[in-house]
C-alpha positions, 0 to 999 in steps of 0.5 A: 505652095502658093503664098496668099496674103490677107489685106485690108485697103482702099484703092488710093494705097495698096498694101499687103497684109498678114500671111495666111498658110495653106491652100484653099479649095472648094471641096465639092465633088461628084456630078455637080463639080464636073458639071461646073467644071465643064461650064467654066471650060466652055466659058474660057473657050468662048473668051479665047475665041473672042480675044483671038478675033479682037487681036486679029481684027481690031482697028489698032494693035491690041496688047495683052496688058490692056485687053486682059489685065485691065480689060477682061480680068478687071471687068470680071472683078468689077462685077464682084465688089469695089476692092477685088483687083488685079495688079500688073507687074508694076503695080504689084512691085509698088504694092510690095514696096509699100508693104516692106516700108522701103525702096531704093532711090534718092528720097524726095517727094515730087509733083506736077506744077505747070506741066513740069516735075517739081520737088516738093521736099526731100526726105530728111537725111535722104541722099537728095537732102544731103546733096542739096536738092531743095523744095521748088527745084524743077527737075529738067533731066535725069541721066541726060534724059529730058523730063518735059515729055515725061509724067511725074510718075515716070520721073519718079520711077527713073530716079529709083534704082539699085542701092549704091548706083549714081543718078545724075539730076539736073534742076532749075532753081529760082534766082539761079541763072544756070541749071544745077547738076547733082550726082546722087548715090541711091540708097535705101529710102525708108517709108515711115508709116509712123511720124515722129511723136512729140508733145503738143502740150505738157504730157499730151503726146501726138502720134500720127500713123499714116498707114500700116506696113510691116514696120508700124507696130515696131515704129509705134513702140520705138516712139514710146521708148524715145519719148518715155511712155511714163511721161504720157498723160494723154495721147492724140492718135491721128488716123486721118487720111490713113487708108489701112494696110497690114491687118496684123499690124493694125491688130498689134497697134490696137492691142497694145492699148487694150487689156491682154486677151481682149478681142481686137477684130474677127473675120470670116468668109464663105471659105474661111472659119471665123478667126478672132484676133486678140490683144497679145501685147496689151497692158492694163498699166497704160491707162492714159486717156486716148483721143483718136482723130479720124475722117472719111479717108480713114479706112480698113486697118485704121478703122479696125484700130478705131473700132476696137478702141471705141468698142472697148471704151478705151478711146474717144473718137473725134472727127468725121465718119470713117470710110466704111471698109469692112472687107478683107482681100487675099492676095494670090501672087500670079505668073509674070509678077502679077497678083490678084487681090480677091475679097474673101472675108468680112471683118467685124469689130469687137462688138460684132458690127460690120462697118462695111458700107453698102456698095451693091446699090450704088456705082463704084464712083459714088461708093469711093467719092460720095461725101456722105459716109454716115449711113448706119445700118439700123439693123446692126445695133451693138453695144460697147463694153460699157453699154453705149450704142454703136452701129454697123454699116456706115464706118466708125461714127465718131463720139464727137463730130468735128468739121474742119473750117473751110477755106474762104475765097482768098485762102482757096485762091492762094492754095490752089495756085501754090502761092506760098510754095512759089514765093518761098522757092523764089525767096531762097533761090539765090540765098542760103536755105537757112533761117534763125531758130524761132523765125517768124515772118516780120512786116517786111517779109509780109510786104514782100509777099504782098508785092509778089502776089500783086506781081503774079496777078493773084486776085485779092483785095486789100480788105481780103489781105487785112482780113487774112493777114494772120492766116497768110503769115501762118501758112508762109511760116510753114512753107519757109520752115520746110526749106529752112529747117526740113519736113519734120520741123514744118510738120510740127509747126503744122500740127501745133496749129491744126484746129482738129489737133487742138480740139483733140487736146481739149477732148482729153478730159472726155476720154479720161471720163469715158475710161473711168466710167467704163471701168466702173460700169464693167466692175458693177456688171461683173460683181457677184450678186448677193 
């Protein structure tokens, strides 16, 4: 029996979703079916002839991977919709790793800087972290193979390997004359989809869900147990940049904040009967207010969560219109470790709105990258439980719009040229990667940073320096924390100074008022009439 999986995703992150049992067929018989079968066979024969001519006569050597996987199959799927896609063995393996939430390797984030592969940060507790790899280290060789001719992706691939095997990594570090060689034993590297929750204000918990893999709902529960859910008086649920993932995990996360039996989402398609998903692990005891942070890159399963909480008046949505991805793909594993993700269904929020944006009257490029996602379908008007108006067709429209402050010219220049990153790598190059607890950049450190920018020929005026001094201090502190205290402490510092998170804290009373008013209206509506 073939395994098929339903997925909700956008292309930036490809993640498998809930298992579907059974084999689906067209169920059409007779002359029409035979006629259709003959037509398909004739088309396949024509394609085979064309491919044979191309393979034999094209000016350059033709590979089946390029001609068939990316060409013929990819071209066919692009005529259908933006989300149906074919995965070659490498992409399919990557998708499986994302679904499982782990892989085997050394555990660090790398990126390209000046055509070299540079360590952005080792994961806390990973083999790379324990070995002593630091942010800013330039990877020169992996197992005696030079990296200057490799892409960052290729370097990341050869760092992976079976658990317990040793990989040799040679790095260059600012302030250190000779390369440093590390022999690192590969291990299981968990890919947490939920970052560690913490209280940004007394009683206000911040919980960041980055994607939905098979561990997400468990990670959410683990976080609430660790902090003590009885201590939570308000929740900031961050779904920004969350591209989606496992449908059943999105249902489980949304369902825990709803009453048992409330609908989370439903989906249906030409070959699929309508299927509702309801809250199975819900509880009426979790009555703290919730503010959900979203932006235009919150998609699919993230939109399922936001849409369910909005339709049931359970959460206050803050941010920008979400991506608007309301299609479900079924993944069919194919031969040679490849896979086909085919759009088979559409999903609907509890109020029965389809949030999928229009893709039939625009290019796929504009569909993915256009800035304006707020195009509601005025013919798809629905109501939340308490009677608030919501629309389909344009993603999830927030209850309160938030536009992030834009960086000015000076700030953009420093971020574009990775000035904070470079300064920090140079500062810690020959020093021990430690700072005292509660460290803050003092005037001497800021003067050193100023001199560094001048030496590196960063374009800025003294007026810009004075105007942006506090901003520079804040970003420098974040970068220094990353090296001295690790990624988790740097993340906390970033969250605590995030303007949107602070606005979310301010919106907690609105979420509380929404919840209380919705309860009153629902009670009034369901009360027996005398």
